[in-house]
N, C-alpha and C positions, 0 to 999 in steps of 0.2 A: 635552684640551677647556678652557679659560682660565674661562670660565666655566660649567661644569659641577663642580658641589657633590655629593657621594655625600649630605650632608644635606638637601639639598633633597629627597631621597627620600623623608623620614621624616615630611615632612608631611603632613595628613589630604588634602589634594588631591591630589597626587602619587601617593598610594599608592592613591585611590580611582581616579586617570587611567588607571596602570598595569592596576589590577584589570579595571579599563570595557573596556578594548584589547584587554587578553587574554582576556575573554571573549566578547568579540566575533570575536577570532581563532578560538579554541574551535568558535565558533559556524560562523563562515566554513567554516572549512576541514570538520566535520562535515557540514553539510548539502550541501557541493560534493561532498565523496565520496560521499555517498546518490546526489547527481544524477548522476555520473561512471558512479557503478553502473549508472547505466539509460539513460546516454547513449550508454556505450561497448559496451554488450549485444552480446555474440555477435560482437565486432569481435577478441577473440582466436582464434577461428577460422578456420585457413590455409582460403584461397580463400574467405573469407565472400562478400566481392563474387560471387562464382559460383552459392552455394549461395540455393536459393531454396526456400521452403515454398508447397505447393501450397493455394488458399483460394477459395470461392465464394460468393457473395453468397447469403445463406439469407433465406427470410422466414417470421416465426411460428416459431422454431427457438428452443430455450432454450440461453441464452450469450453471444447478440450478431446482427448483422445478418449476420455471416460463419462459415463454417462452415470447417473442414479435415480435417472426417469424408470420407474414402472407403472403397469396396467394392478388394479388394486386385487385382480382376479390371482396375479402373477406370488405379488406379497402374501395372498392371504393362503394358498395352495402349498407355500414354501414355508412358512410359519406352520403350519398345520402339520404338512409332511415331513420334516425333518425333526427325529427327536432330542437331537441337538440343542436347541432352543427353547429357551424356557419363557421369553413374551417375545411379541413383535408386534409394532405400532408405525404406523407412517404420517407426513404429514401432507400438502398441495402448496407449493410455494408462494402460489400466487394470496394475495390476502387482501384486507382490510388496510387500507394506513392512514384515513380519518373515519373520526364517527362524529354524533351530535348528540347531545343532552336537550330534553327541554326544559326549560326556567322560567316559569312565569307568561308562559303563552308562546314564547320564542326559542329558539335551537342555539345553541351555544359549541361552538368548534370545537373538539377534541383531539388534538395530536395522537396519533395512537396506530400500534402496527401491530396487529395481527393475522395469524394464518390457520391456515384449517389442519385438524388431524384428528386422528380416529381415537377412541379410548384406549388401545391396545399403547399409543405413543405414552399417554399419562402411565402406564406402569411401569415401562422397560426405563423412562428416567426419573421413574420415583418423584412423583411431584409432591411438594410439601404442602399440603392444604391447609390453610390456618382459619379458613372464615368459608361457612359454606357445604354442601356436601356433591361431592363428585358424583357421585349415581345418579345425578338430575343430568350431568353431561350427557345429551341424547343426541340432541337434533341440530340442525342450523341454526337456529334461531340460540342457541345455548351459547353464552359465553363465560370463561376464566380470565382472570384475569391480574397481573400480578399485586403485590402487597404496596407494592412504590407506585403503581397507575393508581391503586385506589386513595392510597393516603393524597397524592398530589391533585384528582379532580374530586375529592370527597366523594368517591362511590360505594355503594354497598350491595351488600345481596338481595336482587330484588331489580334493583334502578335496571332503568330501558335502556339502549341508545340506539340508534337510526344511524346505518352506515350511509343511504340514501337519502337524501330531502325530495326528492321527486318520487321516491316511493316510499312514503313513511308506513305501510304495512309492512312494509320487511322491519323486522325488531329482533334486536339482541337483549336476552335478559342476563342479567350478570347471576351466575347460581353457585359459583366459587371462587376464593380469592387463594393465591398459593405466594410462595414463598417466592420471592424473586432469583435465576441462576446467575452466578456469577456474570459478568461479563462480557470475558472472553472462554465462553462456554457456546454452543451451537443455539442456544437459545437466548443468549442474554442480550439480544436485541430486540425481543419478542417483548409485548405489553400485554398478549395474551392469545388467544386460541378459542374458534369456532369449532361444530363439531361437525365433520364431515358426515355423520351419518350413512344413509344408505347410496352416495352421492359413487354414480359408476362402480358402482361394490361387484357388477357381474360384466362391466365391459371391459372388453380385451385391447381396443383400439385408442386409449385413453391412456398413454403413457405419462402421467401427469402428476406420480406418488412419489417419493421417498421413502422409503422402508430402514427402519432401524431393527436390527435383533439385538437381544438379551441371552448369549450361551447359558446352557446351563455351568456351573462349578465344575473348574478344571478340564473346561474343552480348550482346545488350543486353535484358536482361528483359523490358523494356516493347516493345521492336519485335518480341522473340520473340513475345509474347502475342499480340501483333494478327496477328503474319504465320501464327501457326496456329491461328486460331479457326475456319476449316471444316473442319480437317485433327480438331481436338478434336472435334467434332459427326461425322465419321465414324467414328470410335473409339468414340464413344456406340452410335451408331446397332448397329456391331457388334457390339458386348458384349452388346447387346440384340437382336440381329436375330431368337432364335428362341424367346425369353420370349414364352410365353403368358399370361401375367399380366398382362403390361404392355402397355395396349391402343396400335395405333401412335397415334390421333389425339393422346391423352397425352402419350407419348414425344415428338411433333414438337413436341408444344406445351412439354414440359419443355424439351427441346433447344436451341427457338430463347430459351428464356428464362434459360439455365443462363449464367452472369456468372462465368467462373471470373479468377485472377490469378494471376502467381508474384511473391508475395512475398520480398522477399531479407529473408534472415534477420538482417542489419544493421538493417532496417525494423522487424524483428517483435515486437521486444517493446515497444513504444510505441507498435502499431495497437491500432485498437479491440477490446474483447471479442470473441471467438467462440464456438462450438459447439466441444469437443475440446480437445487437448491445446496448450497456452498458455501460457507464463508472461510474465503480461503487467503494466503498469503504465500509469497514469494519464499522459500527457504533459503536465497542464495540469496535476498534483499538483509533475513536476520541473520544470516550471519555475516553477511558485510556491517551492519551495526554491532555485532560484538567486537568483530575487527578494528571496525572506526573509534569505537570507547576504548578501548584497551591502547589502541594508535594513541588518541589524546593523551592518555594519562602517563604515556610513555613518555611522552615528546615532554610533557611537564614537568615532571622529574629528570628528565634528561637538562632541563634549563634547571633542576634543581642544583642539580652537582656541577654546573656552571658555573652558577651564583656563588655556589661555597668553593668553588675553586678561586673564583676572582675575590671573595672576603678573605682568600688565607693569606696574604701577604699582608695584611695590616693586623691580623691577629696571631701571626706566629709568634711573634715575641711577646705578647700578653700570656701564651702558651707556656711557652718556655722559659718564663721569668718562674712561674708556677714549677715547673719541673723541678726549675732548681731549687725550690724554695722544698721539696718534698713530695710533690703530688704524683703521686705513681700515672705512669702513663694510660693502665685500663681505664681508671679513675676519666682521666680526660677525657678518652674515646667514648667513655658512656656520657659524659656530661653533653657534647657535643651530640652527639645522636638523641639523647635527650631532648635537646634544642630543637632540632628537626623536627621530632615527632608534634613539639610545642607549637613549632609554625605548623605542619602540618592540621593540628586538632583547629587552630585559627583558621585556615582556610579551608575547614568542613563547616565549618560556622557558618563563614563568609559563602560557601559552596550551597548552605542551605538558604538563605536571602536570595541567592542569585536564582537555583531551582524554581523559588515560589514568586520570584517577580520578573525577572529579567527574560528568563527560560520558558517561563510561561506565555509573556506576550509574545517572544520568537516562532514558539513550534505550538503556542495553541489554538489556532487555526487548522493544522494539519495532524495532531494525535490529543486526543482526550487528556487531559494531564491530570484531572480528577480522578479518573475510574482508571487510568493505565500508566501513572508515571506515581503523582503524591501519596499516591494509598500505599505503596511496595514497601515494608519496613522490611522487607529479607532483603532485594536489592539493597536498601539505604545501608544496611547493616554490611552487606558484602562489602558496598562503595569504602566504606569507612575505614575496616580491616584492609583493603587493598592501599588502600591511600598511606595507610601505617607503614604496613611492610615495604611499600615502596621506598618511602620515604629511609624505614631503615636500610635497606638496601643502600641506594643511592648516595645515603651521608656515610655509610661505614667507611670506602675507600678513601674517601677527603680526608676522613677522622684518622684513620690511620697514617695516612700518607703523613698530613701537617704537625703529627705527633710524634714522627720518626725521626726529623731531624733534629743532627746535632745542636746543642743547645748554645754553643759558639758561634756557628754559622747563623741560627736563627736570631739571634740577637742583636747582629748585624743587616739583620732583616734581608737574609740572603736566601732564595729559591734555589734547591738543586736540580729540580726537573727541568727538562727541556722546554722549551716554548713549543715546541715542535711534537709536543707529545701528541703519538698518533692516535691515543683512545680519545681524545676530543674532537681531534680531528674527525674524528667516525662517528662520533657522536653527535655533530653538528653536519655532515655528510645526511646521515639518517634524516636528519630533521627536513633537510634540503631536498633531499628528495625524495620525502614520503610528500611534501608541499608540492613540489612541479605534479606527482602523479594525481592526488587531488584535486588541483586545479586543472588538469586535463581531462578527469574524468567527471568534474562537474559540467567544465564547457561543453562536454558530449552529451552529455545528460539533458543539457539545456538547451541546447540544440536540436535532439534530438524530441524532447517536447514540444517544440516551436514547429518540425517537420512534421510531426503524426497531425496537428491540428490546422496546419495551414496547406499540405499537398496534396493534388488532385484525386479526388474519392470517386470521379464516374459520373456525376452530377451536378448541378450550380448548387454552392452553397451561399450564394452571395443574399441580401436582399431578403433574407428566410428568418421569416419567427412562427415560433410552435410552441404549442402546447397541449396539456391532456385537457378534455372534456369533461366534463360528469354528465350523467345519462338525460340530464332535462335538456345540455345541448344536443348530444347524439341522434335522441329523436327529435330532433327538429332540423337535418342535417342540411335539409333542402334548402329552407328558410333563413338559413345562418350563410349559406352561400348568396342568397338572394342579397340579402343587406350587405353583407360583409360588400360584394362588388358595386355597390352603389356608389362606396369612394374611390373617385377616380385616381387615388394613392396606393390601393390595393390592384396588381393588377392580373393575381391568379391566387383560386386556395385550391386544397383538396384534402383529402383524408387519409389515414392507413390505420392498421389496427395496433399498430405498436411503434416505436420510436423505428425508425430507418437503419439506424445505426446501434447496435445491442451485442454484447457478446453473446445472448441466451436469448432464443425465441422458438417459432413455432417450428416442427421439420415434419418432414413428411420419408417414411419408412414404407414403398408400395411394391408389392413382384410387379417384374416386367411381363407382361401378357407375352413376350417375344421369346423371353428366356427366364421358364418360372423358375429356375433354380439360382436365380440372379433377384437383387433388391436393386431397388433406385431410390437412394438417401436422395432427398436433398432440402432446405430452406426454403421458405414461404412466410411471405409477406402480404398480408390481406392489405388491398389497396381500392381506393374507387377509379371510376369509370378513366375520369383525366390524370391520374397520378404521373403517367410517365414523363406527360409533358409537362406539367407543373415542375418536376424536379428537374428536367432537362435529363431524362433520361432517353437516349438514342432507339429506334427501333432499328436493328440491321436484318432483320427477317423477317416477313409474315407479317402481319398488319399491326396495331394496338389494339384497346377492347373496345366494342361497337355496342349500339345499343338495344342489338338481336343479345348479345352473351348476356346480359342482364335479364332477357325476358326467359334463357336457360337454364330451366328448373331442375334438368338431368346432372348433366357437365358441369366441371369444374372450369372454365377458362380460365389460361394461365399464359404467360408469358417467362420464359425462362432465359437466363442469361445465356452469353456464348460460352462459358464454363460448362456450364448443364449441358448444351450442344453437344459440344466435343467430345466431354468427359462419359456423358451415356448414350451417344452416340445416335440424336434426334432430329427428328426434321418435323414440320406440321401434321404430318402423316402419322406421326408415330403414336399407337396405343401404347398408354400405360392405366393400369388399373386405379381406380379411385376408391372410396372410401364404404362403397356400398356395390352390390352385385349389377344393379343397373348403373349408377355413374362410374364415368369415365376422365380421367384428363383431359381438356381439351387443349392443345397446343395452339394458339391463335398467331405464337408470333417469338421473338427471341430480342433479345436487347441487349446490348453492352456491358458489359462485366463493369460493376462497380461496388466498391465497399459496402456492404452491408453488416460488418461486423469488425472494431475495431483494430489498429492495421497491425496488432499483434497478432491477428488471423491470417493465412491466405486468403484470398477468395476460393470461395468453393461454390458447389453447382446451388444456385436461387432460382424461383419461380416468383413472380408478382400476382398471385390471385385473385381475380377479382371479387371483391363483396357485393353480392346482389341486394342486402336488406339496407345498406347506411349504415350496419348497426358498429359503427370505429370510435375510436377515442382520442384518436392522437390526430390534431390539427396540422396542417402546413399552411403557411399564409405567406406570398410573393409580396414584397410591398415595390413600387416602380421606381426607378434611378432619381436619386434626387431628392424621394419624400423624405417629409419633417419625421421621422423614427418617431420620437414621443406624442405626435400628433396622432400619427398609425396607432401605436398601442394605445392614446387614451378613446378612440374613435371603436378600435377591438373590443375594449372591457366594457366598456359602456355598451354597444352593440350586442354583446352575448348577457348582461344584466338585463338589458332590456328583453332580451326574446327568454328569459328563465332567470327571475327575482332572485332565486337560490343560488345563483351563481355568484353573486357577492358574499354570501354566507361564506362559500365554500374555498373561493378564493384560491383556484389555481394557478399556477405563476405563468407568465407567458414570458417565454424564453427566446434568446436567439438561438440559430441552427449550432451557432459554435458554439455556445454553450452547452447545447445537449450532449454534443461530442464531447466536448471534455468529460462532461461527466462519466464515459467511458475510461476516463484515462485519471481516476482518481488516484490509484496504488502510484501511476509514473510520474503524479505531478506531486505525490506524497517522497518520492523518492529524490527527485529534483529538489526540492527544498530544504531536505534535512539533510542529503549530500550539501548540496551547498553551505547551508549555514554550520555544517560543520565544519566544512572547509575552512571555512573564513575564521572559524574559533581555530582551529589546528595551525591556522599559519600564522594569527594573532601569538598562538602561545609560541610556537617557533622564531615568532621575529623575536620574542623576550629570551627566549636560551641563546640566538645569535648576537643579540645586543647585550649579555651577560656574559661570553664568550671573551667577544673582543674588548669589553672590558678591562678583564682579566690579561688578557696579552699585554693592553697598551700600558696597561698597570705595572707589569713586570717590565715592559722594556721601555720604561720612563727614560730611563738613560742614556740607551742606544738611540731613542728619538732625537735627546737635548743633543749629544755628539754630532747627528747629523746635521742637524739646525745650525751647529756652531759653523760647519762646515759648509755650511753655504744650501742646504735642501729646502724647498719651499713646501707652504701647507702642502700643493698639490699632490708633488712626490712622493711625500708621506702619507695622504690616504690613498694615491695610490699602488703604495708599497702595500699598507692594508687590505686592498680590495682586491689588488692581482692573487692575492694566495685564493681567496677565498670564488672567486671568479673563476681561476680553475680548479676548484673543489665545486662549484655548483655545474661547469663542464662536465665534469664524471658522474655527477650525480645526475644528470640531464639521463648522459648514455644508459643510466641506469634505471632511471624513470618511465622513460621512454616504454623497453616492453613489458614492464611490472603493468603502464596505464593500456596499454593496446590488449594484455591479456583480460584485466578488469573490464573494459569496454566492449569487447569480443564477446566475454561471457554475459553481460547484461543485455548484446544487442541479440545473444540467440534466445533471446524471451518473442523478438518481436518478426514476424514475417515481411515487413518492410520498417526499415530504421531511413534514420541521415546517414550521408558515407562515412567511412572513417577518412578522415582528412588528414592531411599532411598538416596543413595552416594551423591546426589545431593547435598540433603537439609543439610547434612555432609559439604561437600563441603561449601557451602554458610554460613554455619555457621563459619564453624572455618576460612575463609577470614575474616569474619566481626570482630570476636571476636581478630584474629589476628592484625587487623588494629586499634582495639578501645586498644588493651597492649600496642603497639608501640608509639601510639599518648598520650597516660595517662605517660606513659612511658617518652616518651621526654619532655612535659610538667611541670614534677613534678621534673625532672634530676637537675634539676638549685637547687630548695631550699634543696632534699635531700644530694647535696654536698655541699653546702655551710657551711662555717664554722661557729657553732653554737654561738661561742664568739661574731662574728660580728651582727647575728640574735638576742640576747639577749640583746648585745648591744642597736639595733635598738628600742627595742622595751622597 
């Protein structure tokens, strides 16, 4: 390549250019790989276009507008009753999160995630058995595990695992090993499955099971749904025909309103959130990542265009000497474009290094780089190809331009193009507007994340620790309470059946005895007697739980929130059907509204239900104001270990309440971190671009600058001359960036029932930051030309 010289790479502009493109390619590859992970979710499952999850539209149910929770009789009747269904199966979302294996008389902990399924599920998804026999997978004591799990812990067929150290009679025997599902599939996060056996197989009241069906070849899910609506209604009538607890009027009304869908699993991942098992990702977030990756790559190659033009004045003379010596223009253009490709390929190599080092360090805690990014060769090929195409497109115009100048003018170093070329200003304006919009969006997302963690949620979050407790601790709940309260630094403690803030939990749907055609939907949190007092939840009407409520063996004592009281028109005298003919919900009182779900969801009807036997696993401990938290934590862990020696082996994590709340916002934290990181990257690349174009302008205006200085212009005046234009450009770009960022932030906030207010000062801060960066870059790029001795400038000109 005649015009490509190695020494051209060691200049500051060239190094900045290669680095900027490399960072952009690494960013493009990372973001596109993350997006591809979700966009191709479940596509690796065999016959994925024929496999559907059964979902239905739900009202006022925790988790979203849709649910995939069904009772087993419904799924079985549906699978057996519709001939279009080839196979069907289900899983229960609650599972085993750790198990233990015996080694030399001691038990070792195995990090393990397994859920329960029926045999039909293994047929629907076509589990690939590599060892053992799936026909032995029959009971709740049978376990099948992934190949990677077997290799990691050296497990084999016949090995016994213990899910509960306090109940060694409960065992799991490994009966088969199956090939791992891809990570971006429904079951990619599971290490194994236990068998449901006969669990609730005839119960119509346990809506705990997620059903998958495999359609016959050639059956379209939408047509199947339309054709089977009446059959589904008949199946429901048949299931509940002898149920005396469900009034006929209520049943018919519920059947008519029942809106079910067969959702193909290839479309499931980006579907709206729902109650029940569902590995969900926000589609808007994925498309945002795609747009952001394209934006960063575009900014980098805008920089390349600007750097190319900045180098043009020094290269025109060499180029046109070759024209005089007989080199045709097409060859010169090809040489220049080829040089751009070489620069880009060098950037690709550097991008590979950045992706495996810096990028992994930056986002390794946010994204599983090994499974999501580094192994995606398809996106790697797309990234390289896109970079080469971008290099050709952005270098073609400058190459055509600088080879079009008449040799006579070019040999004198003259540039015929106006310094006020609108194309370059438009490109720089695009960079500035994009930077302002990204900064504003990043600030809003960051402020919103702080808001959802710190906002008042209706009870006291201060001085609160929480943990999940194993059965050995739960069974001795009274001993635990007495022992912990012996410490004067612990002011109170209470129990709950689950985390108080969770996106999915237990809910009841019971017919109203006053209006049989209506149903009462409400979320339920099972709690101990002193829960409301310990958590700072105020009783607004009626009373708190009492000792007599614990002795009530028939009714379900409940305290409803104010939203339930108003929405369901409840009083302490209202009778609502319970889960049996004899049982009723005994409304003992009402409490203030509190956020029992993440702030993505509005407050809905909720009830605290008194748990009478103490079988609750979520422990909340309130420590005294001013107490040494470290010593309190040590006391709690030591005390629980003393009560149950297995506690030290199980090692559950003792968390602050804020940590537990934060776990509900992992997706939001991911968005905030990713947007912030790649906003900074986009700004850095934009800075390089602005630096390049200002270098170009100062190079082409050296004579003008020299004349101005001879006539008395100061360095400050020269710098002001350059800054004035770009500050005006920044002001224009701000007018464009504000509505764009407002639209983006508004769309993002649509996913939250409660969010940080759209404050004007954040727009102002974003503009100030972007304008300040622009002024610093323009000043830095033009300072050398502004401070150069005019004698030297005019002499060289």
